[in-house]
MIDOSE-1310 file (N, C-alpha, C; in nm, 2 decimals, decimal comma, always signed):
residues 248
meet	+3,45/+0,79/-0,32/+3,31/+0,79/-0,33/+3,27/+0,65/-0,31; +3,18/+0,61/-0,22/+3,14/+0,48/-0,20/+3,02/+0,44/-0,30; +2,99/+0,31/-0,31/+2,88/+0,27/-0,39/+2,75/+0,30/-0,33; +2,66/+0,37/-0,42/+2,54/+0,40/-0,37/+2,42/+0,34/-0,45
ggas	+2,46/+0,26/-0,55/+2,36/+0,20/-0,64/+2,31/+0,07/-0,58; +2,37/+0,01/-0,47/+2,32/-0,11/-0,42/+2,19/-0,10/-0,35; +2,14/+0,02/-0,32/+2,01/+0,03/-0,25/+1,90/-0,03/-0,33; +1,90/-0,03/-0,47/+1,79/-0,09/-0,54/+1,82/-0,23/-0,59
ayga	+1,92/-0,29/-0,53/+1,95/-0,43/-0,58/+1,85/-0,53/-0,51; +1,82/-0,63/-0,59/+1,74/-0,75/-0,55/+1,60/-0,70/-0,50; +1,54/-0,61/-0,57/+1,40/-0,57/-0,54/+1,38/-0,47/-0,43; +1,48/-0,42/-0,36/+1,47/-0,32/-0,25/+1,50/-0,18/-0,31
alag	+1,39/-0,12/-0,36/+1,41/+0,01/-0,42/+1,45/+0,12/-0,32; +1,41/+0,12/-0,21/+1,44/+0,23/-0,12/+1,49/+0,16/+0,02; +1,61/+0,12/+0,02/+1,66/+0,07/+0,15/+1,66/+0,16/+0,26; +1,60/+0,13/+0,37/+1,60/+0,21/+0,49/+1,47/+0,30/+0,49
ggfd	+1,39/+0,28/+0,38/+1,27/+0,37/+0,38/+1,17/+0,33/+0,47; +1,05/+0,40/+0,48/+0,93/+0,37/+0,57/+0,85/+0,25/+0,50; +0,78/+0,18/+0,58/+0,70/+0,08/+0,54/+0,56/+0,12/+0,51; +0,51/+0,09/+0,38/+0,39/+0,14/+0,33/+0,30/+0,01/+0,33
fnkf	+0,20/-0,01/+0,42/+0,13/-0,14/+0,43/+0,04/-0,16/+0,31; -0,03/-0,04/+0,26/-0,12/-0,06/+0,15/-0,05/-0,09/+0,02; +0,07/-0,04/+0,00/+0,15/-0,07/-0,11/+0,20/-0,22/-0,11; +0,24/-0,25/+0,01/+0,29/-0,39/+0,03/+0,18/-0,50/+0,00
vrqp	+0,06/-0,47/+0,04/-0,05/-0,56/+0,03/-0,09/-0,58/-0,12; -0,08/-0,46/-0,20/-0,12/-0,45/-0,33/-0,01/-0,51/-0,43; +0,11/-0,54/-0,38/+0,21/-0,61/-0,47/+0,17/-0,74/-0,52; +0,20/-0,78/-0,64/+0,16/-0,91/-0,69/+0,22/-1,02/-0,62
qtiv	+0,34/-1,00/-0,58/+0,41/-1,11/-0,50/+0,35/-1,13/-0,37; +0,30/-1,03/-0,30/+0,24/-1,05/-0,18/+0,10/-1,11/-0,20; +0,04/-1,08/-0,30/-0,11/-1,14/-0,32/-0,09/-1,29/-0,35; +0,01/-1,32/-0,45/+0,02/-1,48/-0,47/+0,08/-1,54/-0,35
rlls	+0,16/-1,48/-0,27/+0,21/-1,55/-0,15/+0,09/-1,58/-0,05; +0,00/-1,49/-0,04/-0,11/-1,50/+0,05/-0,21/-1,61/-0,01; -0,22/-1,62/-0,14/-0,30/-1,73/-0,20/-0,24/-1,86/-0,18; -0,11/-1,87/-0,18/-0,03/-2,00/-0,16/-0,05/-2,03/-0,01
wvfa	-0,05/-1,94/+0,08/-0,07/-1,96/+0,22/-0,22/-2,02/+0,25; -0,32/-1,95/+0,18/-0,45/-2,01/+0,19/-0,47/-2,15/+0,13; -0,40/-2,18/+0,02/-0,43/-2,31/-0,04/-0,36/-2,41/+0,05; -0,25/-2,38/+0,10/-0,18/-2,48/+0,19/-0,27/-2,51/+0,31
ivvf	-0,34/-2,41/+0,37/-0,43/-2,44/+0,48/-0,54/-2,53/+0,44; -0,60/-2,50/+0,32/-0,71/-2,59/+0,27/-0,67/-2,74/+0,25; -0,54/-2,76/+0,19/-0,50/-2,90/+0,17/-0,48/-2,97/+0,30; -0,40/-2,91/+0,40/-0,38/-3,00/+0,51/-0,50/-3,00/+0,61
scit	-0,58/-2,90/+0,61/-0,70/-2,91/+0,70/-0,80/-3,00/+0,64; -0,81/-3,01/+0,51/-0,91/-3,11/+0,46/-0,87/-3,25/+0,49; -0,74/-3,28/+0,48/-0,70/-3,41/+0,52/-0,70/-3,45/+0,66; -0,66/-3,34/+0,75/-0,66/-3,37/+0,89/-0,80/-3,39/+0,94
aegy	-0,89/-3,31/+0,88/-1,03/-3,32/+0,93/-1,12/-3,43/+0,87; -1,10/-3,46/+0,75/-1,19/-3,56/+0,68/-1,11/-3,65/+0,59; -0,98/-3,66/+0,61/-0,90/-3,74/+0,52/-0,88/-3,88/+0,56; -0,93/-3,91/+0,69/-0,91/-4,05/+0,74/-1,05/-4,11/+0,78
intp	-1,09/-4,22/+0,74/-1,22/-4,28/+0,78/-1,20/-4,43/+0,82; -1,30/-4,48/+0,89/-1,28/-4,62/+0,93/-1,36/-4,70/+0,83; -1,29/-4,80/+0,77/-1,34/-4,89/+0,68/-1,44/-5,00/+0,74; -1,52/-5,06/+0,66/-1,60/-5,16/+0,72/-1,53/-5,29/+0,77
hsaq	-1,42/-5,30/+0,72/-1,33/-5,43/+0,75/-1,24/-5,40/+0,86; -1,22/-5,28/+0,90/-1,11/-5,24/+1,00/-1,15/-5,13/+1,08; -1,12/-5,14/+1,21/-1,16/-5,02/+1,30/-1,06/-4,92/+1,30; -0,94/-4,94/+1,23/-0,84/-4,84/+1,21/-0,88/-4,74/+1,11
akcv	-0,86/-4,62/+1,14/-0,88/-4,50/+1,03/-0,77/-4,52/+0,92; -0,83/-4,52/+0,80/-0,74/-4,52/+0,68/-0,76/-4,40/+0,60; -0,66/-4,37/+0,51/-0,67/-4,24/+0,43/-0,77/-4,27/+0,33; -0,83/-4,15/+0,29/-0,95/-4,18/+0,20/-0,89/-4,20/+0,05
fnen	-0,76/-4,17/+0,03/-0,70/-4,19/-0,11/-0,66/-4,33/-0,12; -0,74/-4,42/-0,15/-0,71/-4,56/-0,17/-0,65/-4,63/-0,05; -0,69/-4,57/+0,07/-0,63/-4,62/+0,20/-0,48/-4,62/+0,20; -0,42/-4,52/+0,13/-0,27/-4,51/+0,13/-0,25/-4,39/+0,22
dsac	-0,20/-4,43/+0,33/-0,16/-4,34/+0,44/-0,05/-4,25/+0,40; +0,05/-4,30/+0,32/+0,15/-4,22/+0,27/+0,12/-4,10/+0,20; +0,01/-4,12/+0,12/-0,04/-4,01/+0,03/-0,09/-3,90/+0,12; -0,16/-3,93/+0,22/-0,22/-3,83/+0,32/-0,11/-3,77/+0,39
hyav	+0,00/-3,85/+0,45/+0,10/-3,79/+0,51/+0,18/-3,69/+0,43; +0,20/-3,74/+0,31/+0,28/-3,65/+0,22/+0,22/-3,51/+0,20; +0,08/-3,52/+0,17/+0,01/-3,40/+0,14/+0,00/-3,30/+0,27; -0,02/-3,37/+0,39/-0,02/-3,28/+0,51/+0,12/-3,21/+0,54
gigv	+0,22/-3,30/+0,52/+0,36/-3,24/+0,54/+0,40/-3,14/+0,44; +0,36/-3,15/+0,32/+0,39/-3,04/+0,22/+0,30/-2,92/+0,25; +0,18/-2,93/+0,29/+0,09/-2,82/+0,32/+0,14/-2,75/+0,45; +0,18/-2,82/+0,55/+0,22/-2,75/+0,68/+0,35/-2,67/+0,65
iafl	+0,45/-2,73/+0,58/+0,56/-2,66/+0,56/+0,54/-2,54/+0,47; +0,46/-2,56/+0,36/+0,43/-2,45/+0,27/+0,36/-2,34/+0,36; +0,27/-2,37/+0,45/+0,21/-2,27/+0,53/+0,31/-2,19/+0,62; +0,40/-2,26/+0,68/+0,50/-2,20/+0,77/+0,60/-2,11/+0,67
acva	+0,63/-2,16/+0,55/+0,72/-2,09/+0,46/+0,66/-1,96/+0,42; +0,53/-1,97/+0,38/+0,47/-1,85/+0,34/+0,47/-1,73/+0,45; +0,45/-1,77/+0,57/+0,46/-1,68/+0,68/+0,60/-1,62/+0,69; +0,70/-1,71/+0,68/+0,83/-1,66/+0,70/+0,88/-1,56/+0,59
flvl	+0,84/-1,60/+0,46/+0,88/-1,51/+0,35/+0,80/-1,38/+0,34; +0,68/-1,39/+0,40/+0,61/-1,26/+0,41/+0,68/-1,16/+0,51; +0,72/-1,22/+0,62/+0,80/-1,14/+0,71/+0,93/-1,09/+0,65; +0,99/-1,17/+0,57/+1,12/-1,13/+0,50/+1,08/-1,02/+0,39
dvyv	+0,97/-1,03/+0,33/+0,94/-0,94/+0,23/+0,92/-0,80/+0,30; +0,87/-0,80/+0,42/+0,86/-0,67/+0,49/+1,00/-0,62/+0,54; +1,08/-0,71/+0,57/+1,21/-0,68/+0,63/+1,31/-0,64/+0,52; +1,30/-0,69/+0,40/+1,41/-0,68/+0,29/+1,43/-0,53/+0,26
pfms	+1,32/-0,45/+0,24/+1,36/-0,31/+0,21/+1,44/-0,22/+0,32; +1,45/-0,28/+0,43/+1,52/-0,21/+0,54/+1,66/-0,26/+0,55; +1,70/-0,37/+0,47/+1,84/-0,41/+0,46/+1,93/-0,32/+0,38; +2,03/-0,26/+0,44/+2,12/-0,18/+0,37/+2,23/-0,26/+0,30
naqe	+2,25/-0,39/+0,32/+2,35/-0,47/+0,26/+2,29/-0,55/+0,15; +2,35/-0,53/+0,03/+2,30/-0,60/-0,09/+2,32/-0,74/-0,08; +2,43/-0,79/-0,01/+2,46/-0,93/+0,00/+2,36/-1,00/+0,09; +2,31/-0,94/+0,18/+2,20/-1,00/+0,27/+2,06/-1,01/+0,18
rkyv	+2,03/-0,91/+0,11/+1,92/-0,92/+0,02/+1,94/-1,03/-0,08; +2,06/-1,05/-0,13/+2,08/-1,15/-0,23/+2,06/-1,29/-0,17; +2,09/-1,32/-0,04/+2,07/-1,45/+0,03/+1,92/-1,47/+0,04; +1,84/-1,37/+0,07/+1,70/-1,37/+0,08/+1,64/-1,41/-0,04
vmad	+1,67/-1,35/-0,15/+1,61/-1,37/-0,28/+1,65/-1,52/-0,33; +1,77/-1,55/-0,30/+1,82/-1,69/-0,34/+1,74/-1,79/-0,26; +1,72/-1,77/-0,13/+1,64/-1,87/-0,06/+1,49/-1,87/-0,11; +1,43/-1,76/-0,14/+1,31/-1,75/-0,19/+1,30/-1,83/-0,33
lgfs	+1,39/-1,80/-0,41/+1,40/-1,88/-0,55/+1,41/-2,03/-0,53; +1,50/-2,07/-0,44/+1,53/-2,21/-0,43/+1,40/-2,29/-0,36; +1,35/-2,22/-0,26/+1,23/-2,29/-0,19/+1,11/-2,28/-0,28; +1,09/-2,18/-0,36/+0,97/-2,17/-0,44/+0,98/-2,27/-0,55
gawt	+1,10/-2,28/-0,61/+1,12/-2,38/-0,72/+1,09/-2,52/-0,67; +1,15/-2,55/-0,55/+1,13/-2,69/-0,50/+1,00/-2,72/-0,45; +0,92/-2,62/-0,40/+0,79/-2,65/-0,36/+0,69/-2,65/-0,49; +0,72/-2,59/-0,59/+0,65/-2,60/-0,71/+0,65/-2,75/-0,76
flwf	+0,77/-2,81/-0,76/+0,78/-2,95/-0,79/+0,72/-3,04/-0,70; +0,73/-3,01/-0,56/+0,67/-3,11/-0,46/+0,52/-3,10/-0,47; +0,46/-2,98/-0,49/+0,32/-2,97/-0,51/+0,27/-3,05/-0,63; +0,35/-3,04/-0,74/+0,32/-3,13/-0,86/+0,32/-3,28/-0,82
vcfc	+0,42/-3,32/-0,75/+0,43/-3,46/-0,71/+0,29/-3,49/-0,62; +0,27/-3,39/-0,53/+0,16/-3,42/-0,44/+0,03/-3,43/-0,52; +0,00/-3,35/-0,62/-0,11/-3,35/-0,70/-0,12/-3,47/-0,78; -0,02/-3,52/-0,83/-0,01/-3,64/-0,92/-0,04/-3,76/-0,83
llas	+0,02/-3,76/-0,70/-0,01/-3,88/-0,61/-0,14/-3,88/-0,57; -0,20/-3,77/-0,52/-0,34/-3,77/-0,47/-0,44/-3,80/-0,59; -0,41/-3,75/-0,71/-0,50/-3,78/-0,82/-0,50/-3,93/-0,86; -0,38/-3,98/-0,85/-0,36/-4,12/-0,89/-0,43/-4,22/-0,79
qwgr	-0,42/-4,19/-0,67/-0,47/-4,27/-0,56/-0,62/-4,24/-0,56; -0,67/-4,13/-0,58/-0,81/-4,11/-0,59/-0,87/-4,19/-0,70; -0,81/-4,20/-0,81/-0,87/-4,26/-0,93/-0,86/-4,42/-0,90; -0,79/-4,47/-0,80/-0,78/-4,61/-0,78/-0,89/-4,65/-0,66
thdv	-0,94/-4,54/-0,60/-1,03/-4,57/-0,50/-1,17/-4,61/-0,56; -1,22/-4,73/-0,53/-1,34/-4,78/-0,59/-1,46/-4,76/-0,50; -1,44/-4,78/-0,37/-1,56/-4,77/-0,28/-1,56/-4,63/-0,21; -1,64/-4,55/-0,26/-1,64/-4,40/-0,22/-1,77/-4,38/-0,14
raip	-1,84/-4,48/-0,09/-1,97/-4,46/-0,03/-1,96/-4,38/+0,10; -1,86/-4,42/+0,18/-1,84/-4,36/+0,31/-1,74/-4,25/+0,31; -1,70/-4,21/+0,20/-1,58/-4,12/+0,18/-1,64/-3,97/+0,16; -1,60/-3,88/+0,23/-1,63/-3,73/+0,20/-1,57/-3,69/+0,07
edaa	-1,64/-3,70/-0,04/-1,58/-3,68/-0,17/-1,54/-3,53/-0,20; -1,62/-3,45/-0,13/-1,59/-3,30/-0,14/-1,46/-3,27/-0,08; -1,43/-3,31/+0,03/-1,29/-3,28/+0,09/-1,18/-3,34/+0,01; -1,20/-3,46/-0,05/-1,10/-3,52/-0,13/-1,07/-3,46/-0,26
rati	-1,18/-3,41/-0,32/-1,17/-3,34/-0,45/-1,11/-3,20/-0,42; -1,15/-3,13/-0,31/-1,09/-3,00/-0,27/-0,94/-3,01/-0,25; -0,89/-3,12/-0,19/-0,75/-3,14/-0,16/-0,67/-3,14/-0,29; -0,73/-3,22/-0,38/-0,67/-3,24/-0,52/-0,66/-3,11/-0,59
afsf	-0,79/-3,04/-0,59/-0,79/-2,92/-0,67/-0,69/-2,82/-0,62; -0,68/-2,80/-0,48/-0,60/-2,69/-0,43/-0,45/-2,73/-0,43; -0,42/-2,86/-0,44/-0,29/-2,90/-0,47/-0,25/-2,86/-0,61; -0,34/-2,86/-0,70/-0,31/-2,81/-0,83/-0,30/-2,66/-0,84
fsia	-0,38/-2,60/-0,77/-0,37/-2,45/-0,76/-0,23/-2,41/-0,70; -0,19/-2,48/-0,60/-0,06/-2,45/-0,54/+0,06/-2,46/-0,63; +0,05/-2,55/-0,74/+0,15/-2,56/-0,84/+0,16/-2,43/-0,91; +0,05/-2,37/-0,94/+0,05/-2,25/-1,02/+0,10/-2,13/-0,93
twgi	+0,05/-2,12/-0,81/+0,10/-2,01/-0,72/+0,24/-2,02/-0,69; +0,30/-2,13/-0,66/+0,43/-2,14/-0,62/+0,53/-2,14/-0,75; +0,47/-2,17/-0,86/+0,55/-2,14/-0,99/+0,55/-1,99/-1,02; +0,45/-1,91/-0,98/+0,45/-1,77/-1,01/+0,55/-1,71/-0,91
ltyf	+0,55/-1,76/-0,78/+0,65/-1,71/-0,69/+0,80/-1,73/-0,73; +0,81/-1,85/-0,79/+0,95/-1,89/-0,85/+0,99/-1,79/-0,97; +0,90/-1,75/-1,05/+0,91/-1,66/-1,15/+0,94/-1,52/-1,10; +0,87/-1,48/-1,00/+0,90/-1,35/-0,93/+1,04/-1,35/-0,87
algr	+1,07/-1,45/-0,79/+1,21/-1,46/-0,74/+1,32/-1,46/-0,84; +1,30/-1,53/-0,95/+1,40/-1,53/-1,04/+1,41/-1,40/-1,11; +1,31/-1,32/-1,13/+1,32/-1,18/-1,18/+1,39/-1,08/-1,10; +1,37/-1,10/-0,97/+1,44/-1,02/-0,86/+1,58/-1,05/-0,86
frrg	+1,62/-1,18/-0,87/+1,75/-1,21/-0,88/+1,83/-1,17/-0,99; +1,76/-1,17/-1,10/+1,83/-1,12/-1,22/+1,85/-0,98/-1,23; +1,75/-0,90/-1,17/+1,76/-0,75/-1,17/+1,87/-0,72/-1,06; +1,87/-0,79/-0,96/+1,97/-0,76/-0,85/+2,12/-0,79/-0,91
vgdv	+2,14/-0,89/-0,98/+2,27/-0,92/-1,03/+2,31/-0,81/-1,14; +2,21/-0,77/-1,21/+2,25/-0,66/-1,31/+2,28/-0,53/-1,24; +2,21/-0,50/-1,13/+2,23/-0,37/-1,06/+2,37/-0,38/-1,00; +2,40/-0,49/-0,93/+2,53/-0,50/-0,86/+2,65/-0,50/-0,96
avpt	+2,62/-0,56/-1,08/+2,74/-0,57/-1,18/+2,77/-0,44/-1,25; +2,69/-0,34/-1,23/+2,71/-0,20/-1,29/+2,83/-0,14/-1,23; +2,93/-0,10/-1,30/+3,06/-0,05/-1,24/+3,03/+0,09/-1,19; +3,08/+0,12/-1,08/+3,07/+0,25/-1,02/+3,20/+0,32/-1,00
ytep	+3,21/+0,45/-0,99/+3,33/+0,52/-0,98/+3,39/+0,52/-0,84; +3,51/+0,49/-0,82/+3,58/+0,49/-0,68/+3,70/+0,57/-0,69; +3,71/+0,67/-0,60/+3,82/+0,75/-0,61/+3,94/+0,68/-0,57; +4,05/+0,70/-0,63/+4,18/+0,63/-0,60/+4,22/+0,68/-0,46
ppdh	+4,30/+0,59/-0,39/+4,36/+0,64/-0,26/+4,46/+0,75/-0,28; +4,47/+0,85/-0,19/+4,57/+0,95/-0,21/+4,71/+0,90/-0,19; +4,80/+0,95/-0,29/+4,94/+0,91/-0,29/+5,02/+1,03/-0,21; +5,07/+0,99/-0,11/+5,14/+1,09/-0,02/+5,29/+1,11/-0,07
htpy	+5,33/+1,02/-0,16/+5,47/+1,03/-0,20/+5,49/+1,13/-0,31; +5,39/+1,16/-0,39/+5,39/+1,25/-0,50/+5,34/+1,38/-0,45; +5,43/+1,49/-0,46/+5,38/+1,62/-0,40/+5,27/+1,68/-0,48; +5,27/+1,66/-0,62/+5,17/+1,72/-0,70/+5,11/+1,61/-0,79
ppty	+4,98/+1,62/-0,83/+4,93/+1,53/-0,92/+5,00/+1,54/-1,06; +5,00/+1,44/-1,14/+5,07/+1,46/-1,26/+5,01/+1,55/-1,37; +4,88/+1,57/-1,35/+4,82/+1,66/-1,45/+4,82/+1,81/-1,40; +4,87/+1,83/-1,28/+4,88/+1,97/-1,23/+5,02/+2,00/-1,18
apts	+5,11/+1,97/-1,25/+5,25/+2,00/-1,22/+5,28/+2,15/-1,22; +5,35/+2,19/-1,11/+5,37/+2,34/-1,10/+5,47/+2,39/-1,21; +5,44/+2,51/-1,26/+5,53/+2,57/-1,36/+5,65/+2,65/-1,29; +5,76/+2,66/-1,36/+5,87/+2,73/-1,31/+5,83/+2,89/-1,30
ynpt	+5,88/+2,95/-1,20/+5,85/+3,10/-1,19/+5,97/+3,18/-1,25; +5,94/+3,27/-1,35/+6,05/+3,35/-1,40/+6,02/+3,49/-1,38; +6,10/+3,55/-1,29/+6,06/+3,69/-1,26/+6,11/+3,78/-1,38; +6,03/+3,88/-1,40/+6,07/+3,98/-1,50/+6,11/+4,11/-1,43
tytp	+6,20/+4,19/-1,50/+6,23/+4,32/-1,46/+6,15/+4,42/-1,51; +6,13/+4,53/-1,43/+6,05/+4,64/-1,47/+6,13/+4,74/-1,55; +6,09/+4,77/-1,66/+6,16/+4,88/-1,74/+6,07/+4,99/-1,76; +6,11/+5,11/-1,72/+6,02/+5,23/-1,73/+6,00/+5,27/-1,87
ttya	+5,89/+5,32/-1,90/+5,84/+5,33/-2,04/+5,85/+5,49/-2,06; +5,91/+5,54/-2,16/+5,91/+5,68/-2,20/+5,80/+5,71/-2,30; +5,72/+5,80/-2,25/+5,61/+5,83/-2,32/+5,63/+5,95/-2,42; +5,59/+5,94/-2,54/+5,61/+6,05/-2,64/+5,54/+6,17/-2,61
gyps	+5,61/+6,28/-2,63/+5,54/+6,41/-2,60/+5,55/+6,46/-2,46; +5,62/+6,39/-2,37/+5,63/+6,42/-2,24/+5,76/+6,52/-2,23; +5,75/+6,64/-2,18/+5,87/+6,72/-2,18/+5,99/+6,67/-2,09; +6,10/+6,65/-2,14/+6,20/+6,59/-2,07/+6,31/+6,69/-2,01
nlpn	+6,29/+6,82/-2,06/+6,39/+6,92/-2,02/+6,34/+7,01/-1,90; +6,23/+6,96/-1,84/+6,18/+7,03/-1,72/+6,27/+7,00/-1,60; +6,30/+7,09/-1,52/+6,38/+7,07/-1,40/+6,31/+6,97/-1,31; +6,39/+6,88/-1,25/+6,35/+6,78/-1,16/+6,31/+6,84/-1,03
mqqq	+6,16/+6,85/-1,02/+6,11/+6,91/-0,91/+6,13/+6,84/-0,77; +6,16/+6,71/-0,79/+6,17/+6,63/-0,66/+6,31/+6,64/-0,61; +6,40/+6,71/-0,68/+6,54/+6,72/-0,64/+6,55/+6,83/-0,54; +6,47/+6,93/-0,54/+6,46/+7,05/-0,44/+6,35/+7,03/-0,34
ppft	+6,38/+7,06/-0,22/+6,26/+7,05/-0,13/+6,16/+7,16/-0,16; +6,05/+7,14/-0,12/+5,94/+7,24/-0,16/+5,96/+7,38/-0,10; +6,03/+7,40/+0,00/+6,07/+7,53/+0,05/+6,19/+7,52/+0,13; +6,26/+7,62/+0,16/+6,38/+7,63/+0,25/+6,36/+7,74/+0,34
snlq	+6,42/+7,71/+0,46/+6,41/+7,81/+0,57/+6,54/+7,89/+0,57; +6,53/+8,03/+0,56/+6,64/+8,11/+0,57/+6,66/+8,17/+0,70; +6,59/+8,13/+0,80/+6,60/+8,19/+0,93/+6,73/+8,14/+0,99; +6,80/+8,24/+1,04/+6,93/+8,21/+1,12/+6,89/+8,18/+1,26
pqed	+6,97/+8,09/+1,31/+6,95/+8,06/+1,46/+7,00/+8,19/+1,54; +6,91/+8,23/+1,64/+6,94/+8,34/+1,72/+7,03/+8,31/+1,82; +7,12/+8,40/+1,85/+7,22/+8,37/+1,96/+7,16/+8,40/+2,10; +7,21/+8,33/+2,18/+7,17/+8,33/+2,32/+7,22/+8,47/+2,39
agyq	+7,14/+8,57/+2,40/+7,18/+8,70/+2,46/+7,18/+8,69/+2,61; +7,15/+8,59/+2,67/+7,14/+8,58/+2,81/+7,02/+8,63/+2,87; +7,01/+8,61/+3,00/+6,88/+8,63/+3,06/+6,89/+8,78/+3,11; +6,79/+8,86/+3,08/+6,78/+8,99/+3,14/+6,67/+9,01/+3,22
ppky	+6,69/+9,03/+3,34/+6,58/+9,05/+3,45/+6,49/+9,17/+3,42; +6,37/+9,17/+3,44/+6,29/+9,29/+3,42/+6,32/+9,40/+3,52; +6,30/+9,52/+3,46/+6,31/+9,64/+3,55/+6,19/+9,69/+3,60; +6,18/+9,71/+3,72/+6,06/+9,78/+3,78/+6,08/+9,92/+3,80
């Protein structure tokens, strides 16, 4: 008997089952991942659209966050990679229930756990960097403040969403390890050298002799009727008198 409990490992309750779009969209993990996707779009789009301005002293466009181009480049890079990662993990979330191999589902969950944890930390660094540089920006007369504040706010929101995704991935990983660790019964291979199993050893056959039973009250002085034939023929064989032709 092969293992059948692996179908529910690592968050795939029905491996090989049909895809239910409505159920997939209503899952908390899917909702949080979509929010992370939207927040990443807001962060890098705000910076690419209004994150660079020309200062009065230079014709070259500078980052609105204290003219620190590294802060803008870091936020755009984190946002773009987070955007692409959300799309990739959404596709994997759809594909994981169709995986029949628990080891493959384990790798997907581990990748989700590692990436979500790393991006939670990187978004925290991004928020701290943007907030620090924005606090050092003194001349904000020509700076689109709404775009800068939106970038900082959605960087902070991304910390929360990616932290929740890390928590979900950690829960899936722990449940999967527990499901796989459950021992399952496996039939031993057949032993062709032993003619019979040890618990079903054949018993020796002892034939018994039949002894007729004499019943009480049965008359034993009656003649044996089977010793005489039921009737005897007293007819004597006729002698051959020869052939006598008929007389006319």
